[in-house]
Each structure stands twice: as structure tokens, then as C-alpha cells.
Biotite code that builds the C-alpha atoms (Angstrom):
import biotite.structure as struc

atoms = struc.array([
    struc.Atom([-39.414, -103.702, -162.919], chain_id="A", res_id=1, res_name="GLN", atom_name="CA", element="C"),
    struc.Atom([-39.373, -105.445, -166.294], chain_id="A", res_id=2, res_name="GLU", atom_name="CA", element="C"),
    struc.Atom([-38.919, -102.105, -168.101], chain_id="A", res_id=3, res_name="ALA", atom_name="CA", element="C"),
    struc.Atom([-36.141, -101.096, -165.693], chain_id="A", res_id=4, res_name="ALA", atom_name="CA", element="C"),
    struc.Atom([-34.235, -104.304, -166.399], chain_id="A", res_id=5, res_name="ASN", atom_name="CA", element="C"),
    struc.Atom([-33.751, -103.161, -170.022], chain_id="A", res_id=6, res_name="HIS", atom_name="CA", element="C"),
    struc.Atom([-31.495, -100.285, -168.955], chain_id="A", res_id=7, res_name="ILE", atom_name="CA", element="C"),
    struc.Atom([-29.240, -102.116, -166.497], chain_id="A", res_id=8, res_name="ILE", atom_name="CA", element="C"),
    struc.Atom([-25.702, -102.283, -167.837], chain_id="A", res_id=9, res_name="GLY", atom_name="CA", element="C"),
    struc.Atom([-23.483, -99.998, -169.897], chain_id="A", res_id=10, res_name="THR", atom_name="CA", element="C"),
    struc.Atom([-25.355, -98.052, -172.569], chain_id="A", res_id=11, res_name="HIS", atom_name="CA", element="C"),
    struc.Atom([-25.508, -94.780, -174.435], chain_id="A", res_id=12, res_name="ASN", atom_name="CA", element="C"),
    struc.Atom([-28.135, -92.909, -172.368], chain_id="A", res_id=13, res_name="PHE", atom_name="CA", element="C"),
    struc.Atom([-28.450, -89.887, -174.684], chain_id="A", res_id=14, res_name="SER", atom_name="CA", element="C"),
    struc.Atom([-32.219, -90.493, -174.870], chain_id="A", res_id=15, res_name="THR", atom_name="CA", element="C"),
    struc.Atom([-32.492, -89.834, -171.137], chain_id="A", res_id=16, res_name="PHE", atom_name="CA", element="C"),
    struc.Atom([-30.087, -86.972, -170.416], chain_id="A", res_id=17, res_name="GLY", atom_name="CA", element="C"),
    struc.Atom([-27.369, -84.638, -171.559], chain_id="A", res_id=18, res_name="THR", atom_name="CA", element="C"),
    struc.Atom([-23.645, -84.796, -170.808], chain_id="A", res_id=19, res_name="PRO", atom_name="CA", element="C"),
    struc.Atom([-22.217, -82.369, -168.255], chain_id="A", res_id=20, res_name="PRO", atom_name="CA", element="C"),
    struc.Atom([-20.248, -80.563, -170.933], chain_id="A", res_id=21, res_name="GLU", atom_name="CA", element="C"),
    struc.Atom([-20.871, -79.903, -174.594], chain_id="A", res_id=22, res_name="GLU", atom_name="CA", element="C"),
    struc.Atom([-19.402, -82.672, -176.715], chain_id="A", res_id=23, res_name="GLY", atom_name="CA", element="C"),
    struc.Atom([-19.165, -85.042, -173.738], chain_id="A", res_id=24, res_name="GLY", atom_name="CA", element="C"),
    struc.Atom([-20.153, -88.675, -174.090], chain_id="A", res_id=25, res_name="HIS", atom_name="CA", element="C"),
    struc.Atom([-23.414, -90.224, -172.878], chain_id="A", res_id=26, res_name="CYS", atom_name="CA", element="C"),
    struc.Atom([-22.092, -93.690, -172.057], chain_id="A", res_id=27, res_name="ILE", atom_name="CA", element="C"),
    struc.Atom([-23.060, -94.559, -168.486], chain_id="A", res_id=28, res_name="ARG", atom_name="CA", element="C"),
    struc.Atom([-23.445, -97.742, -166.463], chain_id="A", res_id=29, res_name="GLU", atom_name="CA", element="C"),
    struc.Atom([-26.513, -98.581, -164.399], chain_id="A", res_id=30, res_name="ILE", atom_name="CA", element="C"),
    struc.Atom([-25.560, -101.214, -161.840], chain_id="A", res_id=31, res_name="LEU", atom_name="CA", element="C"),
    struc.Atom([-29.021, -101.902, -160.406], chain_id="A", res_id=32, res_name="ALA", atom_name="CA", element="C"),
    struc.Atom([-32.582, -100.595, -160.299], chain_id="A", res_id=33, res_name="ILE", atom_name="CA", element="C"),
    struc.Atom([-35.102, -101.617, -157.673], chain_id="A", res_id=34, res_name="GLU", atom_name="CA", element="C"),
    struc.Atom([-38.726, -100.464, -157.659], chain_id="A", res_id=35, res_name="ILE", atom_name="CA", element="C"),
    struc.Atom([-40.812, -100.773, -154.476], chain_id="A", res_id=36, res_name="ARG", atom_name="CA", element="C"),
    struc.Atom([-44.330, -99.622, -153.647], chain_id="A", res_id=37, res_name="THR", atom_name="CA", element="C"),
    struc.Atom([-44.395, -98.625, -149.970], chain_id="A", res_id=38, res_name="SER", atom_name="CA", element="C"),
    struc.Atom([-47.880, -97.120, -149.965], chain_id="A", res_id=39, res_name="SER", atom_name="CA", element="C"),
    struc.Atom([-50.441, -95.945, -152.538], chain_id="A", res_id=40, res_name="PRO", atom_name="CA", element="C"),
    struc.Atom([-48.752, -92.542, -152.704], chain_id="A", res_id=41, res_name="CYS", atom_name="CA", element="C"),
    struc.Atom([-45.084, -93.609, -152.419], chain_id="A", res_id=42, res_name="LEU", atom_name="CA", element="C"),
    struc.Atom([-43.110, -95.552, -154.976], chain_id="A", res_id=43, res_name="ILE", atom_name="CA", element="C"),
    struc.Atom([-39.401, -95.872, -154.298], chain_id="A", res_id=44, res_name="THR", atom_name="CA", element="C"),
    struc.Atom([-37.053, -96.311, -157.230], chain_id="A", res_id=45, res_name="ILE", atom_name="CA", element="C"),
    struc.Atom([-33.449, -97.018, -156.253], chain_id="A", res_id=46, res_name="ASP", atom_name="CA", element="C"),
    struc.Atom([-31.016, -96.470, -159.118], chain_id="A", res_id=47, res_name="ILE", atom_name="CA", element="C"),
    struc.Atom([-27.358, -97.305, -158.606], chain_id="A", res_id=48, res_name="LYS", atom_name="CA", element="C"),
    struc.Atom([-24.841, -96.287, -161.227], chain_id="A", res_id=49, res_name="GLY", atom_name="CA", element="C"),
    struc.Atom([-21.272, -95.173, -161.683], chain_id="A", res_id=50, res_name="ARG", atom_name="CA", element="C"),
    struc.Atom([-22.266, -91.698, -162.914], chain_id="A", res_id=51, res_name="SER", atom_name="CA", element="C"),
    struc.Atom([-25.305, -89.978, -164.365], chain_id="A", res_id=52, res_name="PHE", atom_name="CA", element="C"),
    struc.Atom([-26.110, -87.483, -167.094], chain_id="A", res_id=53, res_name="LEU", atom_name="CA", element="C"),
    struc.Atom([-27.826, -84.178, -166.396], chain_id="A", res_id=54, res_name="TYR", atom_name="CA", element="C"),
    struc.Atom([-31.539, -84.915, -165.726], chain_id="A", res_id=55, res_name="HIS", atom_name="CA", element="C"),
    struc.Atom([-30.974, -88.642, -166.376], chain_id="A", res_id=56, res_name="MET", atom_name="CA", element="C"),
    struc.Atom([-32.553, -89.958, -163.162], chain_id="A", res_id=57, res_name="VAL", atom_name="CA", element="C"),
    struc.Atom([-35.603, -87.677, -163.436], chain_id="A", res_id=58, res_name="ARG", atom_name="CA", element="C"),
    struc.Atom([-36.094, -88.718, -167.065], chain_id="A", res_id=59, res_name="CYS", atom_name="CA", element="C"),
    struc.Atom([-35.717, -92.429, -166.278], chain_id="A", res_id=60, res_name="LEU", atom_name="CA", element="C"),
    struc.Atom([-38.234, -92.150, -163.441], chain_id="A", res_id=61, res_name="VAL", atom_name="CA", element="C"),
    struc.Atom([-40.743, -90.323, -165.671], chain_id="A", res_id=62, res_name="ALA", atom_name="CA", element="C"),
    struc.Atom([-40.420, -93.013, -168.349], chain_id="A", res_id=63, res_name="ASN", atom_name="CA", element="C"),
    struc.Atom([-40.719, -95.837, -165.816], chain_id="A", res_id=64, res_name="LEU", atom_name="CA", element="C"),
    struc.Atom([-43.871, -94.181, -164.479], chain_id="A", res_id=65, res_name="ARG", atom_name="CA", element="C"),
    struc.Atom([-45.493, -94.024, -167.933], chain_id="A", res_id=66, res_name="VAL", atom_name="CA", element="C"),
    struc.Atom([-44.550, -97.621, -168.716], chain_id="A", res_id=67, res_name="ILE", atom_name="CA", element="C"),
    struc.Atom([-45.461, -98.856, -165.226], chain_id="A", res_id=68, res_name="GLY", atom_name="CA", element="C"),
    struc.Atom([-48.925, -97.319, -165.567], chain_id="A", res_id=69, res_name="SER", atom_name="CA", element="C"),
    struc.Atom([-49.576, -99.638, -168.508], chain_id="A", res_id=70, res_name="GLY", atom_name="CA", element="C"),
    struc.Atom([-49.651, -96.883, -171.142], chain_id="A", res_id=71, res_name="LYS", atom_name="CA", element="C"),
    struc.Atom([-46.681, -98.520, -172.908], chain_id="A", res_id=72, res_name="LYS", atom_name="CA", element="C"),
    struc.Atom([-45.263, -102.077, -172.847], chain_id="A", res_id=73, res_name="PRO", atom_name="CA", element="C"),
    struc.Atom([-42.037, -102.729, -170.866], chain_id="A", res_id=74, res_name="PRO", atom_name="CA", element="C"),
    struc.Atom([-40.034, -103.239, -174.075], chain_id="A", res_id=75, res_name="VAL", atom_name="CA", element="C"),
    struc.Atom([-40.675, -99.532, -174.849], chain_id="A", res_id=76, res_name="GLU", atom_name="CA", element="C"),
    struc.Atom([-37.855, -98.657, -172.440], chain_id="A", res_id=77, res_name="MET", atom_name="CA", element="C"),
    struc.Atom([-35.403, -100.695, -174.529], chain_id="A", res_id=78, res_name="LYS", atom_name="CA", element="C"),
    struc.Atom([-36.704, -99.121, -177.739], chain_id="A", res_id=79, res_name="ARG", atom_name="CA", element="C"),
    struc.Atom([-36.247, -95.595, -176.364], chain_id="A", res_id=80, res_name="ARG", atom_name="CA", element="C"),
    struc.Atom([-32.750, -96.411, -175.100], chain_id="A", res_id=81, res_name="LEU", atom_name="CA", element="C"),
    struc.Atom([-31.722, -97.726, -178.522], chain_id="A", res_id=82, res_name="GLU", atom_name="CA", element="C"),
    struc.Atom([-33.099, -94.659, -180.354], chain_id="A", res_id=83, res_name="LEU", atom_name="CA", element="C"),
    struc.Atom([-30.524, -92.355, -178.714], chain_id="A", res_id=84, res_name="ARG", atom_name="CA", element="C"),
    struc.Atom([-32.870, -89.453, -179.377], chain_id="A", res_id=85, res_name="ASP", atom_name="CA", element="C"),
    struc.Atom([-33.533, -87.005, -176.541], chain_id="A", res_id=86, res_name="ARG", atom_name="CA", element="C"),
    struc.Atom([-36.704, -85.724, -178.214], chain_id="A", res_id=87, res_name="SER", atom_name="CA", element="C"),
    struc.Atom([-38.563, -89.032, -177.676], chain_id="A", res_id=88, res_name="VAL", atom_name="CA", element="C"),
    struc.Atom([-38.050, -88.858, -173.939], chain_id="A", res_id=89, res_name="SER", atom_name="CA", element="C"),
    struc.Atom([-37.816, -85.239, -172.861], chain_id="A", res_id=90, res_name="SER", atom_name="CA", element="C"),
    struc.Atom([-40.371, -85.462, -170.008], chain_id="A", res_id=91, res_name="VAL", atom_name="CA", element="C"),
    struc.Atom([-38.919, -85.220, -166.493], chain_id="A", res_id=92, res_name="LEU", atom_name="CA", element="C"),
    struc.Atom([-40.237, -86.378, -163.139], chain_id="A", res_id=93, res_name="ALA", atom_name="CA", element="C"),
    struc.Atom([-40.614, -83.399, -160.793], chain_id="A", res_id=94, res_name="PRO", atom_name="CA", element="C"),
    struc.Atom([-37.627, -82.769, -158.498], chain_id="A", res_id=95, res_name="PRO", atom_name="CA", element="C"),
    struc.Atom([-39.801, -82.926, -155.351], chain_id="A", res_id=96, res_name="GLN", atom_name="CA", element="C"),
    struc.Atom([-39.255, -86.276, -153.720], chain_id="A", res_id=97, res_name="GLY", atom_name="CA", element="C"),
    struc.Atom([-35.941, -86.954, -155.459], chain_id="A", res_id=98, res_name="LEU", atom_name="CA", element="C"),
    struc.Atom([-33.491, -88.009, -152.753], chain_id="A", res_id=99, res_name="VAL", atom_name="CA", element="C"),
    struc.Atom([-29.778, -88.714, -153.018], chain_id="A", res_id=100, res_name="LEU", atom_name="CA", element="C"),
    struc.Atom([-29.503, -91.607, -150.578], chain_id="A", res_id=101, res_name="ALA", atom_name="CA", element="C"),
    struc.Atom([-25.914, -92.802, -151.008], chain_id="A", res_id=102, res_name="GLU", atom_name="CA", element="C"),
    struc.Atom([-22.639, -91.589, -152.372], chain_id="A", res_id=103, res_name="VAL", atom_name="CA", element="C"),
    struc.Atom([-19.781, -93.955, -153.016], chain_id="A", res_id=104, res_name="GLY", atom_name="CA", element="C"),
    struc.Atom([-16.312, -93.561, -154.413], chain_id="A", res_id=105, res_name="PHE", atom_name="CA", element="C"),
    struc.Atom([-14.020, -95.664, -156.516], chain_id="A", res_id=106, res_name="TRP", atom_name="CA", element="C"),
    struc.Atom([-11.863, -98.106, -154.591], chain_id="A", res_id=107, res_name="GLY", atom_name="CA", element="C"),
    struc.Atom([-8.317, -99.057, -155.498], chain_id="A", res_id=108, res_name="GLU", atom_name="CA", element="C"),
    struc.Atom([-9.535, -101.943, -157.677], chain_id="A", res_id=109, res_name="LYS", atom_name="CA", element="C"),
    struc.Atom([-12.060, -99.840, -159.599], chain_id="A", res_id=110, res_name="GLY", atom_name="CA", element="C"),
    struc.Atom([-15.097, -100.940, -157.596], chain_id="A", res_id=111, res_name="GLU", atom_name="CA", element="C"),
    struc.Atom([-17.569, -98.632, -155.937], chain_id="A", res_id=112, res_name="ILE", atom_name="CA", element="C"),
    struc.Atom([-16.753, -98.735, -152.254], chain_id="A", res_id=113, res_name="ASN", atom_name="CA", element="C"),
    struc.Atom([-19.861, -97.845, -150.207], chain_id="A", res_id=114, res_name="PHE", atom_name="CA", element="C"),
    struc.Atom([-18.553, -99.304, -146.941], chain_id="A", res_id=115, res_name="GLU", atom_name="CA", element="C"),
    struc.Atom([-15.835, -96.666, -146.561], chain_id="A", res_id=116, res_name="ASP", atom_name="CA", element="C"),
    struc.Atom([-18.246, -93.772, -147.086], chain_id="A", res_id=117, res_name="TRP", atom_name="CA", element="C"),
    struc.Atom([-20.572, -92.778, -144.249], chain_id="A", res_id=118, res_name="ALA", atom_name="CA", element="C"),
    struc.Atom([-24.169, -92.655, -145.443], chain_id="A", res_id=119, res_name="HIS", atom_name="CA", element="C"),
    struc.Atom([-27.693, -93.160, -144.199], chain_id="A", res_id=120, res_name="THR", atom_name="CA", element="C"),
    struc.Atom([-30.802, -94.456, -145.879], chain_id="A", res_id=121, res_name="LYS", atom_name="CA", element="C"),
    struc.Atom([-33.873, -92.237, -145.747], chain_id="A", res_id=122, res_name="PRO", atom_name="CA", element="C"),
    struc.Atom([-36.667, -93.416, -143.475], chain_id="A", res_id=123, res_name="ASN", atom_name="CA", element="C"),
    struc.Atom([-39.449, -94.287, -145.945], chain_id="A", res_id=124, res_name="GLU", atom_name="CA", element="C"),
    struc.Atom([-42.268, -93.847, -143.416], chain_id="A", res_id=125, res_name="ALA", atom_name="CA", element="C"),
    struc.Atom([-41.057, -90.351, -142.501], chain_id="A", res_id=126, res_name="GLU", atom_name="CA", element="C"),
    struc.Atom([-40.542, -89.498, -146.157], chain_id="A", res_id=127, res_name="PHE", atom_name="CA", element="C"),
    struc.Atom([-44.070, -90.699, -147.000], chain_id="A", res_id=128, res_name="SER", atom_name="CA", element="C"),
    struc.Atom([-45.536, -88.598, -144.157], chain_id="A", res_id=129, res_name="ARG", atom_name="CA", element="C"),
    struc.Atom([-43.722, -85.459, -145.364], chain_id="A", res_id=130, res_name="ARG", atom_name="CA", element="C"),
    struc.Atom([-44.769, -86.094, -148.955], chain_id="A", res_id=131, res_name="LEU", atom_name="CA", element="C"),
    struc.Atom([-48.431, -86.402, -147.880], chain_id="A", res_id=132, res_name="GLN", atom_name="CA", element="C"),
    struc.Atom([-48.166, -83.172, -145.866], chain_id="A", res_id=133, res_name="GLU", atom_name="CA", element="C"),
    struc.Atom([-46.669, -81.381, -148.879], chain_id="A", res_id=134, res_name="GLN", atom_name="CA", element="C"),
    struc.Atom([-49.466, -82.667, -151.123], chain_id="A", res_id=135, res_name="ALA", atom_name="CA", element="C"),
    struc.Atom([-52.103, -81.525, -148.608], chain_id="A", res_id=136, res_name="ALA", atom_name="CA", element="C"),
    struc.Atom([-50.556, -78.035, -148.419], chain_id="A", res_id=137, res_name="ARG", atom_name="CA", element="C"),
    struc.Atom([-50.390, -77.807, -152.218], chain_id="A", res_id=138, res_name="SER", atom_name="CA", element="C"),
    struc.Atom([-54.021, -78.775, -152.701], chain_id="A", res_id=139, res_name="SER", atom_name="CA", element="C"),
    struc.Atom([-55.323, -76.428, -149.979], chain_id="A", res_id=140, res_name="SER", atom_name="CA", element="C"),
    struc.Atom([-53.813, -73.273, -151.204], chain_id="A", res_id=141, res_name="GLY", atom_name="CA", element="C"),
])
């Protein structure tokens, strides 16, 4: 969580993704990040932001995993963010298990308005069960 706290706020995220169009900007705002361990094989990382770059979430998750494993200190996330160099952080978390849980839209006052948008949260126990089944199928054949 300490590493994740370094990227909350408005930053140039060019280290962690590419803009949707050539020449586009990489300034994005992360509103919140929460990391929870639900079981030994399921870590949930909730990232809330106003918009994201291409591959940004997968790259952030991969970096948080490396840092969270103790291979790098938490301040490494801040260092990578400040470098603004995609080559130092090109690894991506696999797309399996990536879930879009909520979609919000801008309200009249510029805030993200989640209450007016119907959404559901994924059931973590069910998700964990499916992930374990997928892992078992992958290892058996």
C-alpha cells in the first residue's frame, strides 16, 4: 500500500502506459488505490481514477506486485513515476483476473457520480473460486 500511495494524485503516467492517440498527453489522476489480500491466491487492487492510459492498470499492478514482494522498496514506485520512461516499466500483469468493477460519469459539477450509474461489485469469493478452477485447468493440461 505504501508504494501505491506514491501514485495517488495527478501525475504524468507515461512510465506506466501510452496515450490513446499518438501525441496525446499522459497526465492522469488516480483518486484512490486500495490493496486487499482475500486469500493466499487472491489479491484485490482497486484503482479509481478519472481516466487511464492504454495498459496503465496492468502495468501499475505488475509494478505493485514486484514492489509488494519485497524485491524493490516502496519508494521505487515514486522513482519510476518521476522517470517518465516507459522502458523502465514495460512489464504488464496478465489480463486474466482483470475486472472492470465500476463505471462512473462526470456530474454537472465535475465530480465523478457513481450513484447515478447502475453497477455491481464482483463477489470476491466467487471470483477466487473461478480463478482457482482456471489455475487447476491450466496446470493439468
